[in-house]
C-alpha positions, 0 to 999 in steps of 0.5 A, a space after each residue: 500500500 502506497 501512501 503520500 502525506 501532503 501537508 502545509 499547502 497554505 493556500 489562500 482565497 487569492 490564488 496569487 497570494 504568497 506565503 514566505 515569499 513563495 506561491 503556494 498555488 504554483 508550487 502545488 501545481 509544479 508538484 502534480 507530475 511527481 504525485 502522478 509518478 509516485 501513483 499513491 493508493 491513498 493521499 493523507 492531508 495533515 493540516 494547514 492546507 489553507 492559510 486563511 481557512 477560506 472556502 475558496 482555498 479548500 475548493 481549489 485544493 479539491 480541484 487539484 486533488 481531482 487530478 489524481 482520482 485516489 482516496 483522500 484522508 484529512 485532518 486540520 491544522 492550526 491555520 484551518 477551520 474544521 467547521 469550514 473545511 469539513 463540508 467542502 471535503 465531505 462533499 468530495 467523499 474525503 475521509 476524516 477517520 478517526 480510524 481508517 482500515 486500509 489493507 492490513 493496516 490501521 491509520 489513525 487521524 488525530 485532530 490536534 487543532 483548536 480554534 484560535 490556537 497556533 499550538 496543539 493539544 489532544 484532550 481525552 476525548 480525542 485520544 479515546 479513538 486510540 482505544 479502538 485500535 486492534 492491537 493485533 494489527 499494525 497502526 500508523 498515527 497521523 497528526 498536525 502538530 509535532 509531539 517532540 522537539 524539532 526546531 526552536 522557532 516551531 517548538 514554541 507552538 508544538 503539541 502540548 502535553 505530548 506525554 498524553 499521547 506517548 502514554 497511550 501509545 506505550 500500551 499499543 505495541 503495534 503502532 509503528 510510527 507517528 507522522 506529522 506536518 507543521 514543522 516545514 522541514 525534513 525530520 525523522 527520529 526515533 523517540 523513547 516513549 518508555 524505557 523499553 520502547 521507541 517509536 519513529 517520528 516523521 515529518 512531512 515537509 510543506 508543499 508551499 515553503 520549507 526551512 533548513 532543518 534544526 534552525 533557531 528561526 525560519 531560514 528558507 531551504 529552497 523553493 521546491 515543494 515536498 511531501 512524505 511517502 510511505 509503503 506499508 507492507 502486509 507484514 507490518 513493516 514499512 518504508 518511508 522517504 521524501 517526494 520532491 519534484 525530482 521524485 
């Protein structure tokens, strides 16, 4: 099963609007050929698909996604407004989970965004979806906010109280990875969720604008849109890497 995680598109109502000196619309359009070449079975949107939470931006993203004719799953980011994006995405048949059963795998979509807050949080109600995971099947977690330190400038608005998530996952040994957006950079690291277990944490860079990894402030890396791919094997193993214009 081939997944493609796309994050932080930062589209606005005005298709000519810029984000950090880049054109989100043009960069997304430039990325189309790479998505077709990868040919994912599913596409996962992990938030901040809009910069201004406008209906127009969500509709334009839907127009772009219609080029590929593949199932789409989604969760919001801090720049999104779920109340606005949900009816647009539901009309297109996109999937909001919170748990998707895809082949041998379970994919969990955790909503960490709250209106008016740049940081994220998972309360008990949102974490309760993890109780529905079948412990005999491999699982992958998708979320917008990062649950561990990445870079000083974005660590000011992380997932708050991430220990709530780690505690839940420590009881779910079949969970293979936590994938997030929000950080606008390449990142991949194993994290110790308890003294006896680690889990891999992976970021999807932005399709709009990306930062040099590990910096104290946002330092543009290059103008190339990027995303993260996953290959999920039936035996519970997986592979992951980054998709760019060059493949």
